[in-house]
C-alpha positions as CSV (number, residue, x, y, z in Angstrom):
1,M,-36.9,7.0,-2.6
2,G,-38.8,8.8,-5.3
3,E,-37.2,12.1,-4.4
4,V,-33.7,10.7,-4.6
5,K,-34.5,9.1,-8.0
6,S,-35.8,12.4,-9.2
7,K,-32.7,14.2,-8.1
8,I,-30.5,11.6,-9.8
9,K,-32.4,12.0,-13.1
10,K,-32.1,15.8,-12.9
11,I,-28.4,15.6,-12.3
12,N,-28.0,13.1,-15.2
13,S,-29.9,15.5,-17.5
14,M,-27.7,18.5,-16.4
15,L,-24.6,16.5,-17.0
16,K,-25.7,15.4,-20.5
17,S,-26.8,18.9,-21.5
18,G,-23.5,20.5,-20.2
19,E,-25.4,22.6,-17.7
20,I,-22.9,21.2,-15.1
21,T,-19.8,19.1,-15.4
22,C,-19.0,16.1,-13.3
23,T,-15.9,17.9,-12.1
24,K,-17.9,20.8,-10.8
25,L,-20.5,18.6,-9.2
26,T,-17.7,16.6,-7.5
27,E,-16.0,19.8,-6.3
28,E,-19.3,20.9,-4.7
29,Y,-19.6,17.6,-2.9
30,I,-16.0,17.7,-1.7
31,K,-16.6,21.3,-0.5
32,G,-19.6,20.1,1.5
33,I,-17.7,17.2,3.0
34,N,-14.8,19.5,4.0
35,E,-17.2,22.0,5.6
36,T,-19.2,19.5,7.7
37,N,-16.9,16.5,8.3
38,S,-15.0,17.9,11.2
39,G,-18.2,17.9,13.2
40,L,-19.6,14.7,11.9
41,N,-16.5,12.6,11.4
42,A,-18.5,10.7,8.7
43,Y,-15.5,10.2,6.5
44,V,-12.2,8.7,7.7
45,N,-10.3,9.2,4.4
46,I,-11.3,11.7,1.8
47,T,-9.8,11.0,-1.6
48,A,-10.6,14.2,-3.3
49,D,-7.7,13.9,-5.9
50,T,-9.0,10.5,-7.0
51,A,-12.6,11.7,-7.1
52,L,-11.6,14.7,-9.3
53,E,-9.5,12.6,-11.6
54,T,-12.4,10.2,-12.1
55,A,-14.8,13.1,-12.6
56,A,-12.5,14.6,-15.3
57,A,-12.5,11.2,-17.1
58,V,-16.3,11.0,-16.9
59,D,-16.5,14.6,-18.3
60,K,-14.3,13.5,-21.3
61,K,-16.6,10.5,-21.9
62,I,-19.7,12.7,-21.8
63,K,-18.1,15.2,-24.2
64,N,-17.2,12.3,-26.6
65,G,-20.8,11.0,-26.5
66,E,-19.9,7.9,-24.6
67,E,-22.3,6.3,-22.1
């Protein structure tokens, strides 16, 4: 669990510093899902458009200094 928490803290720091955007992070996760899901069938419904819209809204909040 410590490793997961550490990764989350690092991603949070990267988002706040502008090193990465939520949109870019989401795109990378969607890319990974698309590359592996055909073999895993882990996802029945992938809502990439909704995820990207939400990521853009989060990016805007971060840019405006909102929590």
